N, C-alpha and C positions, 0 to 999 in steps of 0.2 A: 359693500360689506354685507347687504342682504343676501346676494348670491353666495358669498363665502360661508355666511351662517347656514343656508340651506344645504349646500353641498357637503359640509362638514357633518352636519347632523343625519343626513341620508346615509352616510356611510356606517353608521353604528346606531341600531335601533335602541338599544339600552341607553346610550348617552341622549339620544333625541327624547325618550319618554321621560327621562329625568330632567329634561331641560323645557320640554312643551307638553301640556296636557292635550292640546287640539293642534296638531302640526298643520293641519289644512288652513287654519287661520293665518299660517305664516307662509303659505304658498307651497307646502309640502304635501301632495297630493299623492304621489306614486313613490313607493320605495320598497326595496327588497329587505326583508326581515334579516338582520345580520349582526353579529358581535364584532364586526371588523375582521381584519386579517393581521397576522403577526408573523413577519419574516424579514429577513435582511433586505430582501428586493423590495418588500412593502415600505420599509424605512427609507431606502434610498429613493423611492418614488416620492415619498412624503418630503424629502429634503428638496427635491426638484419643485414640488409644489409651493414649498416655502420660498424658494428664489422667484418663482413666477409671481407669488402674490406681492413679494417686496417690490418687484420690478413695477407691477400694477400700481403700487402705493405711490411710487416715485412720479407717477404720470399726474398726480395731483398738485396743484399749486397751494403750498401750505398757507400762505398769507391770505388767500382767498376763500379758506374754509371758515366756518364759524367756531366759536370757542369750544363747543361741544365736539365738533367734528376734529379739532386740533387734538383735543385729549384722546379721542379714539384713534386717530392717526398715530400719536406717540405711543399709545399702549401696544397697538398691533406692531408698529415698527420695532419697538424696543424688545418685545417678546420673541418676535420672529428672528431677529438678528441673533439674539441669544441662542436660540434653537439651532441655527446653522453651525454653532460651535461644536455640536455633538457629532457632526457629519464624520470626522475621521476615526470615532470611537464607537460607531453603531453597534458592533459586536459586543461591547462592554454592557449594552442595556440589560437589565434583569427586571423582568416582569413578575418573578415569583419571590417571595420572601415570607417569613413567618407571620409578621405582623401586618404589613401594609400591602403584600402581595396580592394579586388578582385573584388567585384561588382562595384566599382568605375572605376577600370583600365580596366575591360574586354571590354566594348563597344569600347574604344579607340584602344585597341589591335586588335580587330576584324575589326575595321574600317580602320586600317593601315595594315591589312593582304595582303601581296602583292601577286599579280598573276603572276608567271614567266612562268607557263604552265597551261593547262586546268585542270590537275589533282589538282593544287592548288585550283581552283574554286570548284571542287567536294569536297575537304577536307574541305574547309571553309564552305560550305553549311552543312556537316555533322557536323561539330563543332557547328552550331547554334542548331541543334537537340540535342547535348550532354549537353548544358547548363542546361536544366531542371533536368536531373537526377543528375548532379553534385550539383545544388542548393538544391535539395532534401536531398542530403548527407550532405551538409552544415547545413541545418536546423535541421536534425537529430543530428548532433554533438552539435548544440547550445541547443538543449533540454538536451543532457547529461550534458553540463556545467551548465545548469539551475538546473538540479537535484542535482548537486554537489555544488550549491551555487556560482557558477562562471560566470553566465551570466553578460553581460556588464551593465553598468548604463542606465536607460531610457533615458538621454539625448543623449547618443551615439546611442541607438537604434532608436530614433525618427529621428536623422539626417540621419541615413542610410535609413529609411523608406521614408523620405521625398525626398531624392536623387533618390531612385528607382522609387517613384511615379512621379517625374519630368521627367523621362525617358520614363516611360509608358504613361503619359499623352501627352508627345510630340508625342508619336507614334499613339495615337489615332487621333490626328489632321491630320496626314500626311500618315499614312500607311494603305493600304488596300490590300487584297489579288489579286494581278494582275491588279489592276485598279488604274488609277490616282486619287490622293486625290481631294477633293472637293474645297479644298484651293488652289490647284496647287503648293503646296509647297512639299518639300521632307524632310524626316527625314534624319539626317547625315548618318546614317548607309545605307540608300538608295542611296544618292548622291555618297558618296565615293565608293560604290560598283559598281555603273555604271561607275565611272571615272576609276577604277581599271580594268574594263573589256575592256575599250577602249585600253588597252595595249596589248591585245591578237587580234590575227588575226581571228575574229568571223564575220559570216554573221549576217545581220539584225535579220534574224529569230532566230539565236542561241542565240544572245544578249537578244532578248525579251523573250525567253523562260527562260534564266537564271535570268532575272529580275522578271519574274513571279514566279518562284520557290523561289527566294530569299524573295520576298514580302509575299508569303505564309507562309515560314518558321518563318519570323519575326512575322507575325500575330498569328500563331498557336503554335509556339515553343519558340521562344526567349522572347518575351515580357510577355507571361503567366508565364515563368520561373520567371521573376522579380515579377510578381504579387503574385506568391507562395511565393517568399522570403519575400515580404511585409507581407504576412498573418501570415506567420511562426514567424516573429519577433514580430508581433503585439500581437500574443498569449503569447509571452514570456515576455511581458512589466510587470513591477513591481515584476519579480521573482529574480532580481538581488540583492545581499546582500552588495554590496559594491559600494558606489559612489565616492571612492577616488583611490589611488594608489595601485599598485599591492602588496606592502608590508602588506596590510590590509588581504590578504588571507594566509592560512597556510604556503604554500610554495612560496609565492609571492616574497620574497627577493632573493630566490635561482633563480626562474625562470627570474626575472629581471636581475640579475647577468649574467645569460646565455645570455639574449637578448642583454645586453650591449656588452658583449664579441663578439657575433656573428655579431652584426650589426656595431661595430666600428672597428673591427679587431685588438684592442688593448689588450695586456695581463695584463693590470694594473687592479687591483680590483676597485670596485665601490668607496670605501673610497679614494684610491689612485687618481682616476680620479677627484673626488669631490675636493681634495686639489689641483690638478692641475689647475682645472677650477677656483676656487677661486682666486688662486694666479695669473692667466692670467687676470682675471677680475680686480684685483686690480691694476695690472701693467698697464692695458689699461686706467683705471680712472686716475692714476697718470700721464701718458702720456697726456691724454686730458686736464687735470689741468694745465699741464705746457705749453701746446700748446696755451691755451687761455690767460694765464698770459703773456706770452712772445709775444703775437700778438693781441693787442687791436683792431687793424683794422679788424681781423678776426671776432670778436664780432660784430663789427659795420656791416660788409659785411653781416653777417647772420641776424642780427636784421632788417636792412633797407630793406630787400628783394632783395638786389642785388645779392645774391647767387643764388636765384631763377631765376633771369634774367640771369645770366651765364649760367645756365643749358639749357635754351632755345636754346643756340647755339650748343648744342649737336645734331647730327643726330637722327630723330625720327623714321625713318622707320628701322625696324628689320633687313632686308637684308643689308641696308646700314651700319647699325651698325656692323654687323657680318664682312663685308668687311673691315670696318676701323680696327677693332680688329685683323684680321688675318694678316694685315700688321704690326700692332703696336707692336705685342707680340715677333716679331723677335729679339729684343735686349736682351730678357731674355729667350727665349725657342727656342729649335732647329728648323731649316726649316722643313716644312712638304710638301710642293708643294700644287698644286691646289686641293681643296676638293669641291666636289659638295654638296649643301645643300638646304633645303627649309624649310620655316616657316609656320605654320598654326596657326589660332585662335581656341581655344577650343569652341565647340558647345555651343550654350545659354543653352540648357538644362543641362549642366555639369558644367557651369562656377562657380555656387555658391559653388560647392563641391571639385573641383580638386585643385590641386597645382597651385602656381602662373605661373609655366612654367615647362616643362618637355622635356627630349630628348629621341628619340627612337633609339637604337642601330641597325645598319645594320647587315646583316648576315656575317658569317666569310668568305663565298666563293662568295659573290657578292657585289662588291664595288659599291653599288648604292648610292643615294643621302641620306644624313643624314637629319634627320627631327626633327625640334624643335616645340613644341606647346607652345604658349603663351595664358594665361589666362587674357583677357581684363579686367575682373572684379576686378582685383588687384588694378586698378588705379595707374599705375607707374608714378613716376616722371622721367623726361628724364635721371637723373643719375642712378635711380634704374633700369631702364629698360636696360641701358648700361651695368650695372654690372651684371644683372641677364643673359644678353646674353653672358657675358663672362663666367659665371658659366656653362651655358648650351651649349656654343659654343666654342669659342677661348678664352684663352687656356684650357677651361674646358672640359665638357664630350665629345664634338665632336672631339676636337683636340686629347685627350687622347685615344679615341678609334681608331681614324684614325692611330695614331702612333703605337698602339699596333698591329692593323691588318697588318701593313707594316712589323712587326717583325716576322710574320708567326711562333707564339709559337704553341706548341702542342695543338691539338684541345680540348683535355680533360680540359685544363686551363679555358675554356669558361665556364665550369660548376662550377668553384671555384673562384668566385669574391666577395670578401667582400664588402658590401655596404660602410663600413667606408672608404675604399680605393677611390672608385669612387666618393662618395659625399664629403670626405675629400679633395681629389685632386680638385674637382670642386669649392669647397669653397676657397681652397689655391689660385687657379687660379682667382677666383673673386676678392680677395684682391689685386692682381696686376692690376686689371682693373683700379683702382682709379689713377694709374698712367699714363694710356693710354688715358685718357678722354680729357685732354688738358685744364682743368679748373685751378683756382687758387690752388697752391701747398698746402698751408695751409688748404684750404677749403676741398680738396681731403683727406688730412690727418685726418681732423676733421670726414669726412664722414665715412672713413674706420674704425676709432677708434669706432664710434658710431656703425657701424655694428658688429664689434667684441665685444663689450660690449653687444649688445642686444642678440647675440648668446650665450655668456657666461652666462648671467642672466637666459636665458630660459633653458639652459644646467643644471645649478646649480638647478633650479625649478624642472627639470625632475627628478634629482636625491633625491631632498628633498620630492617630492611628492611619488616616487615609491619605495624609500629605507628608508627614514627617518621619514616616517608616517606624512608628512605635510599634513594638510587638507587645504580647500579653504582659511580660515582665516589666517593660517601659510604663504600660498603663497601670500596672499595680503600683509601681513606685510613685507615680502622679497621684493616685488615689491615697496612698499612705501618707503623702505630704500633707494632704487635707484631712487626716484623721480617718480614713476608711481603711481598716485593716482586715476585713473579711475576704479571705483569698478565694473561696468558692463565688461569694458575691461579686467581686472583682472580675473573675472569669466570665460570669454571666453577662456583666455590663459589657465587657470586651467583645464577646461574641455577638451580642445585640448590635453594637455599633458596626462590627464587620458586615452583619446582615443588612443594616439599614442605613448606608452612607448618607450623611448630610441631614438626616432626619431630625436630629436635635437641633441643627442650625435652622432648619425652617421655622422652628418655634422661638428660639432664643435670638437669632440674628434678626428676625422680623420684629420681635419684641424691643431689641434695641433700636432698630430704626424707627419705630413709633415714638420711642422716648426722645430720639433725636429731633425728629420732626417738632414735637412739642417744645422742647428746648429752643429750637431755632425760632419757632413761632413766638415764644415768650421774649427771646431777645429782640426780635424785630418789632413787635407790638408794644413792649414794655408795659406801661400802666394800662393800656387799652386791651390787654390779653384777657380773653374770657374763656374758660375752660370748654364751657358748653358749646360756645360759637366755633371754637376750634374743632371739637369732636363733629359738630354738624357740617362744617365745610369739608372736613377730611372724609367723612362717611359719604357725602354727597358726590365726591369725585368717583366713587366706586373702586373696586379693586384694580391695582395698577402697580407695577414696578416703582420702587422708591424714588429714584431720580425723576420719574414722571410726576409723581405726587409732589415732589420738592418744587418742581417748576411750576406746576398749576397752583400752588399755594403761595407762588411768588416768594420762595425761600432760596431761590439759587438752584443750581444742578442743571 
């Protein structure tokens, strides 16, 4: 496993740096700075490597492994077996998308690329030069998709083009090779670079030389790479053959089934998940109906505007909210100790396109500050900001990652992290936050049920669009059934789900799986069940597919 860990990280310097602050401590002494490769041939080679790794895994005698080794074995075996299911559909892979696409995430990842030593600065500057060649490969791949009738719908391509253009236009206003901008303002990639340099012991001259090199690379390499990406996508406009779900492609349902399994970490089939989602949705609706019938004062509280006034009592500063949450969770979650964190706002040029908030994971070997980005364009209510920071912070992503780091799991486990676990846990954690905010209990229950219902509706839509051939009219009819009658809003939801298949399921199915694990544990342990102990045992296993968790929690599976 150590060899697999080193080999995988050597192939992508960006991934390596976000995993390890000091690669040499893990036996990674020599590496070529790279963002990896992206092509159909590379994917086919990757599938061959997966088969090879699985074959090597089979050479171990499972019964002779320690309990921890068996857990690692099960995680790797499960996730690589799932990965092979993509092999017939490799050309369906899509690395670009308006919200979670590579082109949207890369500027943030580069602007948060920490400088622990001077070599990190050199590696970062080399990565800026590597963006162009990688984007050229991505465009070549998109041309292959187009030739096969698999290019994305124009509404998705146009959003990506607009996003890239906003980044480039911002650069034209602020970046020039080695010279201050006429406006005196800095692009966020400039300002964050200079901030990170300040962490190193550099002379004034060395700092200025780095800044000049950086500005030149931004001007001559990085932003031109985005301009080439724009041009490449513009050339492919109107070549897409499908403005709807993946199921409309020949192998679309197979590919969607793979995406659902790999993104959620659940072994349930798509139809089984659809049944679970509809069942949970109906249960939440029944609970909401009973809540309103039994509490007439709650209706008055909501309609009178008093509920909005109550929300104003909540703390508004993100750091203050996180401090409140870190203390409040102690009744349900095990103690973690002090954890350093910082919050940032998403840069203006990216606000329109990025998620409402996101968390950046620290490296395995450097317990640095945890970072949460907040997108102010989301227009949070006080309660929604509170629960969002629970999702990203305590007891969500930040808490879960800090807990796992303290367990010192085998390093290779960092390569095998199902999104459905991390996002499912954060959603599960978010639901607890309604109990921590201190507002009227019934109002909090009402808000939590609304959040669950919304996720269930969008998740059912996801499956309907990508598996059951729903078009925009079908999606609108489904939304109308649940009281959503805004046609333009419904169209926006439909387009988002087309652009981001299985994304809602990552959150909601993961959440349902955690709830199921808790229920199964309660049934198994009966009066001996302790919520804190359950959370402690669950978190200590680390990120894993849910059947693996079920097995190692002795809950079957």
